[in-house]
FINU-73332 format. One record per residue (C-alpha): residue number from 0; x, y, z. Coordinates in Angstrom, 3 decimals, always signed. Example, Ala and Ser with C-alpha at 12.3 -4.5 7.8 and 13.67 -1.06 7.14 Angstrom:
residues 2
drennu,u,v,w
0,+12.300,-4.500,+7.800
1,+13.670,-1.060,+7.140
end
This chain:
residues 363
drennu,u,v,w
0,+25.467,+19.408,+19.004
1,+24.208,+21.498,+16.101
2,+22.657,+24.813,+17.102
3,+18.874,+25.176,+17.208
4,+18.753,+27.888,+14.538
5,+20.986,+26.047,+12.074
6,+19.293,+22.731,+12.807
7,+15.860,+24.225,+12.204
8,+17.146,+25.782,+8.969
9,+18.414,+22.440,+7.632
10,+15.223,+20.681,+8.747
11,+13.030,+23.303,+7.080
12,+14.955,+23.098,+3.810
13,+14.699,+19.315,+3.810
14,+10.991,+19.266,+4.652
15,+10.237,+21.854,+1.961
16,+12.070,+19.825,-0.684
17,+10.319,+16.570,+0.272
18,+6.919,+18.270,+0.347
19,+7.395,+19.917,-3.036
20,+8.533,+16.690,-4.711
21,+5.820,+14.629,-3.031
22,+2.896,+16.847,-3.994
23,+4.249,+17.402,-7.504
24,+4.289,+13.638,-8.028
25,+0.853,+13.289,-6.402
26,-0.569,+15.804,-8.855
27,+0.978,+13.942,-11.779
28,-0.334,+10.598,-10.517
29,-3.836,+11.979,-10.084
30,-3.820,+13.445,-13.584
31,-2.643,+10.218,-15.212
32,-5.026,+8.078,-13.158
33,-7.962,+10.389,-13.932
34,-7.266,+10.175,-17.663
35,-6.951,+6.384,-17.490
36,-10.178,+5.971,-15.511
37,-11.943,+8.366,-17.898
38,-10.820,+6.201,-20.800
39,-12.018,+3.002,-19.097
40,-15.425,+4.492,-18.291
41,-15.926,+6.324,-21.589
42,-18.532,+3.792,-22.771
43,-20.555,+3.971,-19.528
44,-23.108,+6.748,-19.747
45,-24.013,+6.508,-16.056
46,-20.474,+7.380,-14.940
47,-19.923,+11.143,-14.771
48,-16.687,+13.107,-14.630
49,-17.385,+13.864,-10.968
50,-17.568,+10.131,-10.224
51,-14.289,+9.532,-12.049
52,-12.651,+12.387,-10.129
53,-13.915,+10.998,-6.814
54,-12.646,+7.533,-7.706
55,-9.261,+9.038,-8.575
56,-9.109,+10.762,-5.183
57,-9.908,+7.483,-3.442
58,-7.259,+5.587,-5.399
59,-4.444,+8.128,-5.019
60,-3.419,+7.618,-1.332
61,-2.577,+3.950,-1.935
62,-0.240,+4.986,-4.761
63,+1.337,+7.814,-2.801
64,+2.265,+5.488,+0.078
65,+4.598,+3.746,-2.357
66,+5.876,+7.119,-3.536
67,+6.934,+8.432,-0.118
68,+10.407,+6.758,+0.084
69,+11.361,+8.239,-3.291
70,+10.100,+11.673,-2.256
71,+12.329,+11.510,+0.819
72,+15.294,+10.280,-1.242
73,+15.000,+12.939,-3.940
74,+14.126,+15.618,-1.395
75,+17.199,+14.760,+0.642
76,+19.436,+14.732,-2.415
77,+18.058,+18.074,-3.589
78,+18.593,+19.580,-0.143
79,+22.169,+18.398,+0.364
80,+23.249,+19.140,-3.218
81,+21.774,+22.669,-3.042
82,+23.403,+23.353,+0.312
83,+26.672,+22.030,-1.058
84,+26.603,+24.058,-4.269
85,+25.844,+27.206,-2.283
86,+28.804,+26.354,-0.002
87,+26.538,+26.328,+3.051
88,+27.723,+22.866,+4.003
89,+31.313,+23.993,+3.480
90,+30.771,+26.803,+5.978
91,+29.118,+24.366,+8.385
92,+32.103,+22.044,+8.125
93,+34.469,+24.989,+8.578
94,+32.957,+25.800,+11.965
95,+33.488,+22.222,+13.125
96,+30.222,+20.457,+12.294
97,+30.513,+16.789,+11.367
98,+28.393,+14.990,+8.786
99,+26.338,+13.469,+11.620
100,+25.447,+16.909,+12.939
101,+24.232,+18.485,+9.717
102,+22.344,+15.332,+8.684
103,+20.641,+14.826,+12.052
104,+17.842,+17.387,+11.370
105,+16.945,+15.641,+8.093
106,+17.096,+12.227,+9.779
107,+14.754,+13.402,+12.521
108,+12.308,+14.943,+10.041
109,+12.344,+11.788,+7.890
110,+11.653,+9.629,+10.940
111,+8.739,+11.859,+11.980
112,+7.364,+11.766,+8.423
113,+7.506,+7.970,+8.599
114,+5.668,+7.941,+11.929
115,+2.999,+10.256,+10.534
116,+2.657,+8.139,+7.394
117,+2.212,+4.979,+9.472
118,-0.055,+6.273,+12.226
119,-2.157,+8.881,+10.398
120,-1.841,+8.649,+6.636
121,-2.107,+4.856,+6.397
122,-5.550,+4.662,+8.097
123,-6.824,+7.289,+5.649
124,-5.261,+5.420,+2.727
125,-6.796,+2.100,+3.861
126,-10.260,+3.644,+4.144
127,-9.964,+5.306,+0.730
128,-8.650,+2.060,-0.785
129,-11.756,+0.197,+0.403
130,-14.007,+2.921,-0.996
131,-12.170,+2.799,-4.317
132,-12.565,-0.984,-4.502
133,-16.274,-0.657,-3.816
134,-16.742,+2.063,-6.447
135,-14.778,+0.121,-9.055
136,-16.860,-2.991,-8.379
137,-20.066,-1.017,-8.812
138,-18.876,+0.723,-11.968
139,-17.290,-2.167,-13.811
140,-19.652,-4.928,-12.691
141,-23.099,-3.361,-12.292
142,-22.901,-1.366,-15.478
143,-21.893,-4.361,-17.567
144,-24.399,-6.721,-16.013
145,-21.726,-9.304,-15.275
146,-20.683,-9.609,-11.680
147,-17.373,-11.408,-12.028
148,-13.853,-10.177,-12.659
149,-12.192,-13.387,-13.786
150,-9.123,-14.106,-11.712
151,-9.228,-10.798,-9.806
152,-10.977,-10.069,-6.547
153,-11.230,-12.306,-3.484
154,-11.943,-16.015,-3.156
155,-13.093,-18.184,-0.269
156,-14.200,-21.792,+0.149
157,-17.035,-22.641,+2.540
158,-18.952,-25.656,+3.848
159,-22.668,-25.683,+4.643
160,-25.523,-28.114,+5.183
161,-26.063,-28.141,+1.405
162,-22.463,-28.992,+0.529
163,-19.435,-27.030,-0.546
164,-19.365,-23.634,-2.253
165,-16.680,-21.357,-3.645
166,-17.353,-17.630,-3.398
167,-15.647,-14.977,-5.484
168,-16.168,-11.273,-4.748
169,-14.914,-8.200,-6.572
170,-14.827,-6.088,-3.401
171,-15.734,-6.258,+0.274
172,-16.604,-3.835,+3.029
173,-17.634,-3.841,+6.679
174,-14.915,-6.353,+7.526
175,-16.120,-8.872,+4.919
176,-19.789,-8.801,+5.975
177,-20.871,-7.223,+2.690
178,-19.600,-8.303,-0.741
179,-19.964,-6.669,-4.127
180,-19.822,-8.382,-7.507
181,-20.398,-11.922,-6.209
182,-20.146,-15.253,-8.004
183,-20.835,-18.538,-6.198
184,-20.125,-22.065,-7.449
185,-22.185,-24.586,-5.467
186,-21.292,-28.281,-5.237
187,-23.166,-31.208,-3.749
188,-21.748,-33.593,-1.148
189,-20.133,-35.669,-3.910
190,-18.268,-32.659,-5.281
191,-20.454,-32.254,-8.393
192,-21.268,-28.725,-9.568
193,-24.967,-28.065,-8.995
194,-25.353,-24.411,-9.946
195,-23.702,-21.061,-10.373
196,-25.069,-17.908,-8.765
197,-24.216,-14.366,-9.842
198,-25.364,-11.480,-7.679
199,-24.862,-7.754,-7.410
200,-24.164,-7.966,-3.679
201,-24.255,-10.327,-0.711
202,-24.707,-9.593,+2.984
203,-23.654,-12.073,+5.662
204,-26.387,-12.955,+8.146
205,-26.658,-15.550,+10.901
206,-25.894,-18.760,+9.011
207,-26.670,-17.519,+5.503
208,-25.750,-15.049,+2.770
209,-28.501,-12.741,+1.498
210,-27.763,-12.178,-2.186
211,-29.434,-9.309,-4.049
212,-30.410,-9.287,-7.739
213,-29.215,-12.866,-8.193
214,-29.100,-14.989,-11.316
215,-29.002,-18.769,-10.843
216,-27.628,-20.922,-13.643
217,-28.280,-24.674,-13.305
218,-26.659,-27.003,-15.880
219,-29.315,-28.201,-18.321
220,-31.932,-25.678,-17.130
221,-32.961,-22.134,-17.978
222,-31.536,-19.216,-16.054
223,-33.573,-18.026,-13.091
224,-33.603,-14.530,-11.624
225,-34.306,-13.704,-7.981
226,-34.576,-10.379,-6.227
227,-33.269,-12.098,-3.068
228,-31.448,-15.420,-2.878
229,-30.295,-17.129,+0.334
230,-27.136,-19.231,+0.502
231,-26.444,-21.303,+3.621
232,-23.039,-20.872,+5.279
233,-21.136,-21.752,+8.430
234,-18.828,-18.768,+8.117
235,-18.666,-15.759,+10.389
236,-16.985,-12.374,+9.770
237,-13.805,-13.382,+11.587
238,-13.299,-16.396,+9.347
239,-13.770,-14.558,+6.076
240,-11.618,-11.576,+6.987
241,-8.352,-13.181,+5.921
242,-9.741,-14.240,+2.547
243,-11.925,-11.278,+1.689
244,-10.164,-8.280,+3.224
245,-6.962,-7.121,+1.580
246,-4.201,-5.979,+3.990
247,-4.053,-2.672,+2.114
248,-7.635,-1.929,+3.210
249,-6.888,-2.578,+6.897
250,-5.499,+0.412,+8.775
251,-2.403,+0.289,+10.953
252,-4.460,+0.456,+14.151
253,-6.746,-2.415,+13.075
254,-3.985,-4.799,+11.993
255,-3.377,-6.361,+15.457
256,-7.067,-7.291,+15.704
257,-7.017,-8.612,+12.139
258,-4.034,-10.814,+12.982
259,-5.728,-12.110,+16.128
260,-8.993,-12.837,+14.307
261,-7.214,-14.646,+11.488
262,-5.266,-16.824,+13.913
263,-8.322,-17.655,+16.016
264,-10.301,-18.713,+12.963
265,-7.505,-20.985,+11.757
266,-6.495,-18.897,+8.739
267,-2.925,-17.782,+8.151
268,-2.135,-14.226,+9.213
269,+1.146,-13.861,+7.313
270,-0.134,-11.101,+5.033
271,-1.374,-9.027,+7.945
272,+1.837,-9.603,+9.917
273,+3.904,-8.504,+6.933
274,+1.790,-5.384,+6.460
275,+2.090,-4.485,+10.142
276,+5.860,-4.974,+10.234
277,+6.296,-3.037,+6.977
278,+4.421,-0.087,+8.447
279,+6.480,-0.252,+11.637
280,+9.692,-0.324,+9.601
281,+8.651,+2.569,+7.341
282,+10.258,+5.369,+9.454
283,+13.562,+3.485,+9.396
284,+13.312,+2.972,+5.623
285,+12.963,+6.740,+5.223
286,+15.996,+7.229,+7.476
287,+17.950,+4.901,+5.171
288,+16.898,+7.029,+2.196
289,+18.212,+10.166,+3.924
290,+21.544,+8.491,+4.610
291,+21.837,+7.623,+0.915
292,+21.073,+11.260,+0.087
293,+23.697,+12.389,+2.619
294,+26.290,+10.196,+0.907
295,+25.505,+12.023,-2.332
296,+25.707,+15.465,-0.693
297,+29.004,+14.740,+1.025
298,+30.509,+13.373,-2.152
299,+29.528,+16.468,-4.122
300,+31.272,+19.114,-2.089
301,+34.359,+17.033,-1.379
302,+35.098,+15.307,-4.663
303,+32.954,+16.871,-7.395
304,+31.228,+14.861,-10.119
305,+27.692,+16.000,-9.384
306,+25.917,+14.193,-12.221
307,+27.478,+10.764,-11.731
308,+27.101,+10.931,-7.967
309,+23.431,+11.886,-8.141
310,+22.803,+9.085,-10.618
311,+24.518,+6.679,-8.250
312,+22.371,+7.882,-5.363
313,+19.189,+7.450,-7.399
314,+20.271,+3.952,-8.418
315,+21.088,+3.046,-4.801
316,+17.668,+4.281,-3.660
317,+15.882,+2.282,-6.352
318,+17.865,-0.832,-5.473
319,+16.944,-0.407,-1.812
320,+13.286,-0.016,-2.748
321,+13.374,-3.029,-5.069
322,+15.059,-5.022,-2.312
323,+12.238,-4.000,+0.022
324,+9.597,-5.148,-2.471
325,+11.429,-8.418,-3.116
326,+11.674,-9.116,+0.603
327,+7.961,-8.363,+1.019
328,+7.104,-10.774,-1.816
329,+9.196,-13.480,-0.171
330,+7.505,-12.775,+3.144
331,+4.070,-12.868,+1.519
332,+4.912,-16.244,-0.013
333,+6.026,-17.603,+3.355
334,+9.644,-18.065,+2.284
335,+10.930,-15.449,+4.750
336,+9.551,-14.580,+8.174
337,+7.459,-11.358,+8.030
338,+9.674,-9.578,+10.571
339,+12.833,-10.323,+8.580
340,+11.154,-9.439,+5.285
341,+9.963,-6.060,+6.582
342,+12.963,-4.981,+8.648
343,+16.018,-6.338,+6.833
344,+16.005,-3.901,+3.856
345,+15.592,-0.828,+6.074
346,+18.239,-1.901,+8.576
347,+20.613,-2.984,+5.797
348,+20.169,+0.410,+4.105
349,+20.903,+2.248,+7.357
350,+23.944,+0.056,+8.040
351,+25.407,+0.589,+4.572
352,+24.733,+4.348,+4.679
353,+26.439,+4.696,+8.052
354,+29.457,+2.673,+6.870
355,+29.892,+4.817,+3.739
356,+29.543,+8.042,+5.706
357,+32.049,+6.835,+8.285
358,+34.496,+5.967,+5.515
359,+34.139,+9.310,+3.796
360,+34.080,+11.315,+7.009
361,+36.964,+9.707,+8.838
362,+38.705,+7.794,+6.058
end
């Protein structure tokens, strides 16, 4: 086994590289997102720079979750290439260390980073994502006076004593009990459109929605405005969770309950299952990224060709990430089982990395 001092040295170098790359990219993302949000809100006098900055902070964690595998990949490549160019890996090999020994500290650190990202960072990201959705709905709907976002947002169909209704909401909170930026299309029992209701917000009560600052448009009649408008419903929070709550706004620890609630209410829970399995597989995806980086590092000090090898490692990491996204899309569409969609790319990346390392280590 690798010594404690040397192992800690390799682990520290790897963690420092990943941290530096990660936070550098986070800073760049925040800057670009702040400038974009400032441009979008430039014509809204009620939106201050502080509000834009706060919205940027709320939006950033969701972006950085997607960034983490690349930070681990590039951090691993930077670590192994630097150690190789300084001949530190050559010395380690000279004293009898195998590739599995000098990569094990980085593999362990990557796995722990994945566990932290799943168990700690994801709940924070989910909470911030919900806050960002709520702020965006308030900024881009309330300020304009129009409470719809076209094809974006969340949709749900409901039945009540009055007939059928289709509800569209720009954002939700409190597990779907409160909606922001609401549009409702009401139909009679024969399926004929009776009216359209636009409201700033809606709160779910016992058998009804309480809609605030509502405008009711009835075909052939003048528009009516109500401070409070009640809409009958047979829905409860469990039933609307699948339709109104995005998986990205549900934390890792709440996903099992979300799956159970969706199944009990008769809604499909595929999106929540896929999100849960993807979070569980995240540490192993990061391990696969480290193995790809190790292939690059081993190639450098044994065969040369730094530039081409690094480019190949970057391409392999991007292909693995694209494969992960493609599998998730197939799982979201129901073509592939969520477990297979979430775990296959990570396990395939680990398998291929181990095979290449075995070939280059032992021939």
